C-alpha positions in Angstrom: 127.4 103.4 128.9 128.5 103.0 132.6 126.1 101.1 135.1 126.9 104.3 137.2 125.2 106.2 134.9 122.0 103.6 134.1 121.8 103.6 138.5 121.5 107.5 138.3 119.0 107.5 135.9 117.0 105.1 137.5 117.6 107.0 141.1 119.1 103.4 142.2 122.2 102.1 143.7 124.7 99.8 141.9 126.9 97.7 143.9 130.3 96.2 142.4 132.6 97.6 139.4 131.5 100.5 137.2 131.0 98.6 134.1 130.7 99.8 130.5 127.6 98.8 128.4 126.6 98.9 125.4 123.2 97.2 125.3 120.7 95.0 127.6 119.7 91.4 126.6 118.3 88.5 128.4 119.6 86.7 130.6 120.6 83.8 129.1 121.4 85.6 125.6 123.4 88.2 127.4 127.5 88.9 126.5 129.3 90.5 129.3 129.0 93.9 127.4 125.6 93.9 127.9 122.9 94.7 131.0 121.3 91.5 131.6 117.8 91.1 134.2 116.3 88.6 136.4 112.2 89.9 137.1 111.8 86.3 139.4 113.5 83.9 141.6 112.6 81.2 138.6 115.0 82.3 136.8 118.3 82.2 139.2 119.5 78.7 137.3 120.2 81.1 134.2 120.8 83.8 136.7 123.8 81.5 138.2 124.7 80.5 134.5 124.5 84.0 132.6 127.7 85.9 131.1 126.7 89.2 131.9 128.6 91.1 134.3 125.9 93.8 135.3 121.9 92.8 136.3 118.9 94.6 137.0 117.8 92.5 140.2 116.1 92.3 143.1 116.4 91.6 146.2 116.1 87.6 146.8 118.4 87.1 144.0 121.2 88.4 145.0 122.7 85.3 146.2 122.1 83.3 143.0 124.7 86.2 140.6 127.7 85.4 139.1 130.9 85.6 140.7 132.2 89.6 140.9 128.6 90.9 139.5 128.2 94.1 139.5 124.3 95.3 139.9 121.7 97.4 140.4 119.0 96.6 143.2 115.3 96.9 142.3 112.4 97.3 143.7 110.3 96.4 140.3 113.0 95.1 138.3 110.1 94.9 135.4 109.9 98.7 135.5 113.5 99.6 135.6 114.0 97.3 132.6 111.7 99.3 131.1 112.8 102.6 131.7 117.2 101.2 130.8 115.5 100.8 127.3 115.5 103.8 126.5 118.7 104.6 127.6 119.8 102.4 124.1 117.3 103.5 121.8 118.9 104.9 119.0 118.0 107.9 116.8 115.6 106.7 113.8 118.1 108.4 111.8 121.9 109.2 111.7 122.7 111.7 109.1 126.2 111.9 110.1 126.4 107.8 109.1 128.1 107.7 105.6 125.7 108.0 102.6 124.2 104.6 101.3 126.0 101.9 99.4 124.2 100.3 95.9 125.7 97.4 94.5 126.1 97.3 90.7 123.0 96.7 88.4 120.8 97.9 91.6 118.0 100.0 90.5 116.4 102.4 93.2 113.6 104.6 92.2 113.9 108.0 92.4 110.8 108.3 94.7 112.4 106.3 97.0 114.4 106.7 100.0 117.4 105.5 100.9 119.0 106.7 104.2 122.8 107.2 104.9 124.5 103.8 106.7 122.7 101.5 104.3 123.5 98.3 102.0 121.9 97.3 99.4 123.4 94.8 97.2 123.4 93.8 93.2 120.4 93.3 91.5 118.2 94.7 93.3 114.7 97.1 93.0 113.2 98.6 95.0 110.3 100.4 93.7 108.8 103.6 94.3 107.4 104.3 97.5 109.7 102.5 99.4 111.8 103.3 102.5 114.7 101.9 103.0 116.3 102.7 106.9 119.4 104.5 108.5 121.9 100.7 108.4 119.7 98.6 106.7 121.3 95.8 104.8 119.4 94.1 101.7 121.3 91.2 99.8 121.5 90.4 96.0 118.7 90.0 94.1 115.7 91.0 96.2 113.0 92.9 95.1 111.6 95.4 97.2 107.5 96.6 96.1 106.4 100.2 96.1 105.5 101.5 100.3 107.6 99.2 101.9 108.8 100.4 104.8 112.0 98.9 106.1 113.1 100.4 110.0 116.8 101.0 110.6 119.1 98.1 111.4 117.4 95.7 109.9 118.4 92.7 107.6 117.2 91.2 103.9 118.4 88.3 102.9 119.3 87.7 99.3 117.0 87.1 96.6 114.0 87.9 98.8 110.7 89.2 97.3 109.0 91.9 99.8 105.3 92.9 98.5 103.5 96.6 98.7 102.8 98.1 102.1 104.7 96.1 103.9 106.2 97.1 107.3 109.5 95.6 108.6 110.7 96.3 112.3 108.5 98.8 113.9 108.1 98.5 117.8 105.7 95.5 119.1 103.7 96.8 121.9 105.8 96.4 125.2 104.7 98.2 128.5 105.7 97.6 131.7 103.3 99.4 134.0 104.0 101.7 137.5 101.6 101.2 140.6 99.4 103.1 139.3 99.3 101.9 136.8 100.6 104.2 134.3 102.0 102.4 130.9 105.7 102.7 130.6 107.1 101.6 127.0 110.1 99.3 126.8 111.7 100.5 124.0 112.1 97.9 121.5 115.6 98.0 120.4 116.6 94.5 118.3 115.6 94.6 114.5 113.8 91.9 112.9 116.0 89.5 109.8 114.8 88.5 107.1 116.8 85.7 105.8 117.6 84.3 102.1 114.6 83.3 99.8 111.8 84.6 101.5 109.0 86.2 99.7 106.5 89.0 102.4 103.4 89.2 101.6 101.4 92.4 101.0 100.4 94.9 103.8 102.5 92.7 106.6 103.4 93.4 109.7 106.7 92.1 110.9 107.6 93.1 114.6 111.2 94.1 115.4 112.6 92.5 119.1 113.0 93.8 122.6 116.8 92.9 122.6 117.9 90.2 119.8 116.3 89.5 116.3 112.5 88.9 114.9 113.5 85.5 112.5 112.4 85.0 109.6 113.8 82.1 107.4 112.8 79.9 104.5 
């Protein structure tokens, strides 16, 4: 997505080159293809060292931008960030993706659902009522108990056990606010990564990150 399209969506001007962007990220973790943002002048050091090429920024931080940066000048960066997250939000289901890949000796119950783009490793068990979302990756020898829900783009490692009723990758509670107090959703565009040999108990909720990954490790 071009920076100019984001500026048009926000009804704000942009300065600099019209950069192609594929996602958003925090200042310290951003790459040249990501849109970063700085809310307050206390972040000026992270801003100066950021690898991003495009920013949402308030007026008092312009002097701290890296050389040759492009930016959208915002009166309220937090609010502009919230509006922009919607532009990078992916659809929950993408039917046009390739059919799911199921590894050797894996068992997927007939009452489970595995969406297109998902990849399931070898010797995996997925029980009735489980939902495996778009582009989910599940490693070898993992057990998914009944009625587990794994949202799109999440990653489950090898030899994991996910007990019944658990939800992995739902949105966390994230909102910005207008001056009149209206709640504006911050779309959670990251994912969840469950590393190898992790066991998740019944009825747990592990929310996805806003930009990067929520990581659970052994």
